[in-house]
C-alpha positions in Angstrom: 4.8 27.7 0.6 1.3 27.5 2.8 -1.3 25.8 0.9 -4.4 27.3 1.0 -7.4 26.8 3.3 -9.7 24.9 2.2 -12.4 23.5 4.6 -13.8 26.4 6.6 -15.8 24.8 9.8 -18.2 27.6 9.9 -19.2 26.7 6.6 -22.2 23.5 7.2 -21.8 22.7 3.1 -17.8 21.9 4.2 -18.8 18.8 7.0 -17.7 15.8 5.7 -19.5 12.9 5.6 -20.2 10.5 8.8 -18.6 7.5 9.1 -21.9 5.4 8.7 -22.2 7.3 5.1 -18.9 6.4 4.3 -19.5 2.5 5.6 -23.0 2.5 3.2 -21.5 3.8 0.2 -18.5 1.4 0.2 -21.2 -1.2 1.4 -23.8 -0.6 -1.7 -20.2 -1.0 -4.1 -19.2 -4.6 -2.5 -22.5 -5.8 -3.0 -22.7 -5.2 -6.4 -19.3 -6.4 -7.0 -19.7 -9.2 -4.5 -22.6 -10.6 -6.7 -21.0 -10.2 -10.0 -18.1 -12.4 -8.6 -20.6 -14.7 -7.5 -22.3 -14.9 -10.5 -18.8 -15.7 -12.1 -17.6 -19.3 -12.2 -14.0 -20.1 -11.4 -10.9 -18.5 -9.4 -8.5 -15.2 -10.5 -4.9 -15.8 -10.6 -3.4 -16.3 -7.0 -6.4 -18.3 -5.9 -5.5 -20.8 -7.5 -2.5 -21.4 -4.4 -5.4 -19.9 -2.0 -7.8 -21.6 -2.8 -7.1 -25.2 -2.4 -4.7 -24.6 0.5 -7.5 -23.1 2.1 -9.6 -26.6 1.6 -7.0 -28.7 2.7 -6.9 -27.2 5.9 -11.4 -27.6 5.8 -10.5 -31.1 4.8 -7.6 -31.7 7.9 -5.5 -32.5 5.3 -2.0 -31.0 5.8 -0.6 -29.3 2.6 1.8 -26.7 2.1 1.8 -25.4 -1.3 5.3 -24.8 -2.8 4.3 -21.5 -4.5 2.7 -19.9 -1.6 5.1 -17.4 -0.5 3.8 -16.3 3.1 2.3 -18.2 6.4 -0.3 -19.8 6.3 -2.3 -16.9 8.9 -4.8 -16.2 6.6 -5.3 -19.6 5.2 -5.9 -21.1 8.8 -8.6 -18.2 10.1 -11.1 -18.9 6.7 -10.7 -22.9 7.0 -11.1 -22.8 10.4 -14.4 -20.5 10.0 -15.7 -22.5 7.0 -14.9 -25.8 9.3 -16.8 -24.7 12.3 -19.4 -23.1 9.5 -19.6 -26.9 7.6 -19.8 -26.0 4.3 -17.4 -25.2 1.7 -17.5 -23.0 -1.3 -15.6 -20.7 -2.9 -17.4 -17.7 -2.9 -18.2 -18.8 0.9 -14.4 -18.3 1.6 -14.4 -14.9 -0.5 -17.2 -13.6 1.4 -15.3 -14.6 4.6 -12.3 -12.7 3.4 -14.4 -9.9 2.7 -16.2 -9.5 5.8 -12.7 -9.1 7.2 -11.3 -6.8 4.9 -14.5 -4.8 5.0 -13.4 -4.4 8.3 -10.9 -1.8 7.6 -12.9 0.9 6.6 -14.2 2.0 9.6 -10.4 1.7 10.9 -8.9 4.2 7.8 -11.7 6.4 8.4 -10.7 6.8 12.3 -6.6 6.9 10.7 -7.6 9.3 8.5 -9.3 11.6 11.1 -6.6 11.9 13.0 -4.4 13.9 10.8 -7.1 15.6 8.2 -10.2 15.3 10.0 -12.3 17.3 7.3 -11.2 15.0 4.4 -11.4 11.7 6.4 -14.6 10.3 4.3 -13.7 10.9 1.4 -9.6 10.0 1.5 -11.2 6.8 2.8 -13.4 6.1 0.1 -10.9 7.2 -2.4 -8.8 4.0 -0.6 -11.5 2.0 -0.5 -12.3 2.2 -4.8 -8.3 2.6 -5.0 -8.3 1.0 -8.7 -5.2 -0.7 -7.6 -6.4 -2.2 -4.1 -10.5 -2.3 -5.0 -10.2 -6.2 -6.3 -8.2 -7.6 -3.9 -11.6 -7.3 -1.1 -13.6 -9.3 -3.1 -10.4 -11.7 -3.9 -8.8 -15.0 -1.7 -5.8 -12.5 -1.5 -3.8 -11.3 2.1 -3.1 -7.9 1.0 -6.2 -6.0 2.3 -5.8 -8.2 5.8 -2.3 -6.6 5.8 -3.3 -2.9 4.9 -5.9 -3.2 7.6 -3.0 -4.7 10.4 -0.7 -2.2 8.9 -3.1 1.2 9.3 -4.6 -0.8 12.8 -1.1 -0.5 14.0 -0.2 3.1 13.2 -3.4 4.3 14.4 -2.7 2.5 18.2 0.5 4.2 17.5 -0.1 7.5 16.7 -2.7 7.2 19.7 -0.1 6.5 22.0 -1.0 2.6 22.5 2.2 1.9 22.1 2.2 -2.3 23.2 -1.6 -2.8 21.3 0.8 -1.5 18.5 3.4 -4.1 18.7 0.9 -6.9 19.7 -1.3 -6.0 16.4 2.0 -5.5 14.4 3.3 -9.1 14.9 0.1 -10.3 13.7 0.8 -7.9 10.4 4.4 -10.0 9.7 3.0 -13.1 10.7 0.3 -12.6 8.4 2.5 -11.4 5.2 6.2 -10.9 6.0 6.8 -7.9 4.0 4.8 -6.1 6.5 7.9 -5.7 8.7 9.1 -2.6 6.7 5.9 -1.2 7.7 6.2 -1.8 11.1 9.5 -0.7 11.0 8.4 2.9 9.9 5.6 2.6 12.7 8.6 2.3 15.1 10.6 5.3 13.8 7.8 7.6 14.1 7.2 6.4 18.0 11.4 6.9 18.0 10.8 10.4 16.5 8.2 11.6 18.8 8.7 15.1 20.4 11.7 15.5 18.3 11.6 18.5 15.8 15.7 18.6 14.8 18.7 17.3 14.5 20.6 17.3 17.8 22.8 15.7 20.4 19.7 15.9 22.7 17.2 14.5 20.4 19.7 11.6 20.0 19.3 10.6 23.2 15.2 11.0 23.3 15.3 9.0 20.1 17.0 6.0 21.9 15.2 6.7 25.0 12.2 6.7 22.9 13.3 3.2 21.5 13.4 1.9 24.7 11.0 3.1 26.4 7.7 3.1 24.1 8.9 0.9 21.3 10.2 -2.0 23.3 8.1 -4.4 22.8 9.3 -3.7 18.5 12.4 -4.9 19.3 11.4 -8.6 20.0 9.6 -8.4 16.2 12.7 -7.0 14.8 15.0 -9.4 16.7 12.4 -12.7 15.6 12.4 -11.7 11.9 16.3 -11.5 11.8 16.1 -14.6 13.2 13.5 -15.9 10.5 15.9 -14.9 8.3 18.6 -16.4 8.9 16.7 -20.0 9.4 14.8 -19.6 6.6 17.4 -18.8 4.0 15.1 -15.9 3.2 11.8 -14.0 3.3 9.5 -15.9 1.5 8.2 -19.6 2.2 7.3 -20.9 -0.9 9.0 -20.6 -4.4 12.1 -19.2 -2.3 14.1 -19.8 -5.5 12.1 -16.6 -7.5 11.5 -14.8 -4.1 14.4 -15.5 -2.1 17.0 -14.2 -4.7 18.5 -11.0 -3.2 17.5 -8.7 -5.9 16.5 -5.0 -5.2 14.1 -4.1 -7.2 14.3 -0.5 -8.5 11.6 -1.0 -10.9 8.9 -1.2 -8.3 10.0 2.2 -7.1 9.7 3.6 -10.5 6.8 2.0 -11.4 4.9 3.3 -8.2 6.0 7.0 -8.9 4.5 6.4 -11.8 1.2 5.2 -10.9 1.0 7.7 -8.2 1.3 10.4 -10.3 -1.4 9.3 -12.2 -3.5 8.8 -8.7 -3.0 11.4 -7.2 -2.6 13.1 -10.5 -4.7 16.9 -8.7 -2.0 17.0 -6.4 0.8 16.9 -8.5 -0.7 20.0 -10.5 -1.2 21.9 -7.8 2.4 21.2 -6.5 3.6 22.9 -10.0 4.5 26.3 -8.7 6.0 25.0 -5.7 8.4 23.4 -8.1 9.0 25.6 -10.0 10.2 27.7 -6.7 12.3 25.4 -6.1 14.3 25.6 -9.4 14.6 29.4 -8.4 17.5 28.6 -6.8 20.5 27.0 -7.8 18.8 26.5 -11.0 22.4 25.4 -13.0 23.0 22.6 -10.3 19.7 21.3 -9.8 19.7 20.6 -13.3 22.4 19.1 -13.5 20.9 16.6 -10.8 18.1 16.0 -13.0 20.2 14.9 -15.8 22.0 12.5 -13.6 19.1 10.9 -11.5 17.9 10.5 -15.8 20.9 9.3 -16.9 20.8 6.7 -13.8 16.6 5.8 -14.5 17.8 5.2 -17.7 20.6 3.0 -16.6 19.0 0.9 -13.9 15.0 0.8 -15.1 14.8 -3.1 -15.9 12.2 -5.6 -15.8 14.6 -8.3 -14.8 12.2 -10.6 -12.9 11.1 -14.1 -14.7 7.4 -13.7 -13.5 7.4 -10.0 -14.9 7.6 -11.6 -18.4 5.3 -13.7 -19.7 1.1 -13.0 -20.0 2.1 -9.4 -21.3 -1.0 -8.8 -22.6 -2.8 -10.6 -19.5 -1.0 -9.0 -16.4 -1.2 -5.5 -16.8 2.0 -4.8 -14.5 3.9 -7.5 -16.1 2.7 -5.5 -19.6 3.4 -2.3 -18.4 7.1 -3.2 -17.1 7.6 -4.9 -20.2 6.9 -1.6 -22.7 8.3 1.2 -20.4 11.7 -1.0 -20.1 11.7 -2.5 -24.0 11.4 0.8 -25.3 13.7 3.9 -24.9 11.4 6.5 -25.9 8.8 5.2 -23.2 11.8 4.6 -20.6 13.1 8.2 -21.1 9.3 9.6 -21.3 8.0 7.9 -18.4 11.1 9.8 -16.3 9.1 12.9 -16.2 6.2 11.9 -14.3 8.2 9.9 -12.0 10.4 12.6 -10.8 7.3 14.8 -10.8 6.0 12.7 -8.0 9.2 12.7 -6.3 9.3 16.8 -6.3 5.9 16.5 -5.2 6.7 14.2 -2.2 9.8 15.9 -1.3 8.5 20.0 -1.2 4.7 19.0 -0.1 4.4 20.1 3.4 4.3 17.9 5.7 2.2 17.9 9.2 4.9 16.2 11.4 8.4 16.3 10.8 8.7 13.0 12.1 6.4 12.4 8.7 10.4 12.5 6.4 10.6 8.9 7.1 8.0 7.9 5.5 9.8 9.5 1.8 13.2 7.2 3.2 11.2 4.1 4.0 8.6 3.7 0.9 11.5 3.4 -1.7 13.4 1.0 0.7 10.1 -1.2 1.1 9.3 -1.0 -2.5 12.7 -1.9 -4.0 13.0 -5.0 -1.4 10.5 -7.0 -3.6 12.4 -8.7 -6.3 9.2 -9.3 -8.9 6.8 -6.5 -9.9 3.2 -6.0 -8.4 1.0 -2.8 -7.8 0.1 -5.0 -4.8 3.1 -4.4 -2.9 2.7 -0.3 -3.5 -0.7 -0.4 -1.0 1.0 0.5 2.6 2.8 3.3 0.4 -0.5 4.7 -1.1 -2.2 4.3 2.5 1.0 6.6 3.8 0.3 9.1 0.9 -3.2 9.8 1.8 -2.6 10.4 5.5 0.2 12.6 4.8 -0.5 14.4 1.9 -2.1 18.5 1.9 -5.5 18.8 1.2 -7.0 19.5 -2.4 -10.4 21.4 -2.9 -12.9 19.0 -2.2 -15.1 18.8 -5.4 -11.0 18.1 -7.0 -11.1 15.5 -3.9 -14.6 13.8 -5.0 -14.0 14.3 -8.6 -10.5 11.7 -8.2 -13.1 9.7 -6.3 -15.1 9.5 -9.4 -12.4 8.3 -11.0 -11.3 6.4 -8.8 -14.7 4.3 -8.9 -14.8 3.9 -12.9 -12.0 2.7 -13.1 -12.4 0.6 -10.4 -15.5 -0.8 -12.1 -13.8 -1.4 -15.2 -11.0 -3.6 -13.3 -13.5 -5.9 -11.8 -15.5 -5.9 -15.3 -12.0 -6.8 -17.1 -11.1 -9.4 -14.0 -14.4 -11.2 -14.2 -14.6 -11.2 -18.1 -11.1 -12.9 -17.8 -10.1 -9.3 -20.4 -6.5 -8.8 -17.9 -5.9 -8.9 -13.9 -3.9 -6.2 -12.1 
């Protein structure tokens, strides 16, 4: 199925906002949000681990909080910066973190412009105001920095700057170890460059691409394997809870449910394609749905101890609890989950190699033993890149919905009503 042409370059009313306008809109929102957080005194959630670590670096004291699972790259950068400034304050730390995180906006604009130039503006703003991401621009968390490096790694690879792409990929892994999977996805795209079908000749081309265009990625993967062996797992701190070896498919299921909500217009647009899909071999496909439903009901569990506490404060814990403990809720949640799967699998892709994205996303999410929507951000970035457009009016309605939900999340966080 081909999607309708929504953008007409001869019609000026469809011209996208310039990068300057996008940055200005984001800047106004950032000023208000940062100011609101400055008025509120205190730290939020994992900031209680990150801020003390930065303070010890600022004060030239050695300390590794045994709850911090990532390398101290983020902490040393901010700690070194406040050392040079000569003063320490939690809001100053957040400002430094925000300035770096805010620099991702021009990057994402350019990244979206590579594949969907006439939607780069709204897609960039949607990613900035994504309700699962927005609050983290303003808090002491590594996730937005890592997302920016993952995006830059991909952007450079798509622009054929493979050496620089590998270097940025290494930086992403040094910042957050779990970035390795998304860097691996970029490597697969590089290996699949100019490959449009499965054949013996294309297999040789894939190998040649790996050892030419992707050559500098190989030491990253070898080094990461060595790190896993020496460290006996991925996490540096809190190893008993994060190096469990548990493959948690619940992360995949919750991602699909949340993605169905956040990409609702795309899912509605896909209804016709999904019905067409079931017109042929209907019995076998319905039988497959039943098998998937049974597997879903048997495997959707809330297994990690950290996801079983503070159910009314941590929204993701509450969501995981109620969807897994209530059989009716679990069964009903299969509908948006499988709907999202069908939308992703049946939507038209601009490049054949983007099929790797649909393979890597579930692997990347299940890789995390603990449920947390922060782990889904690179997957949302990728869907924004490869998904077909809906009408610009609908895109802007979606953006407005994101802004309102994000504002509510910020308010709930500041008031200590809940945390994502």
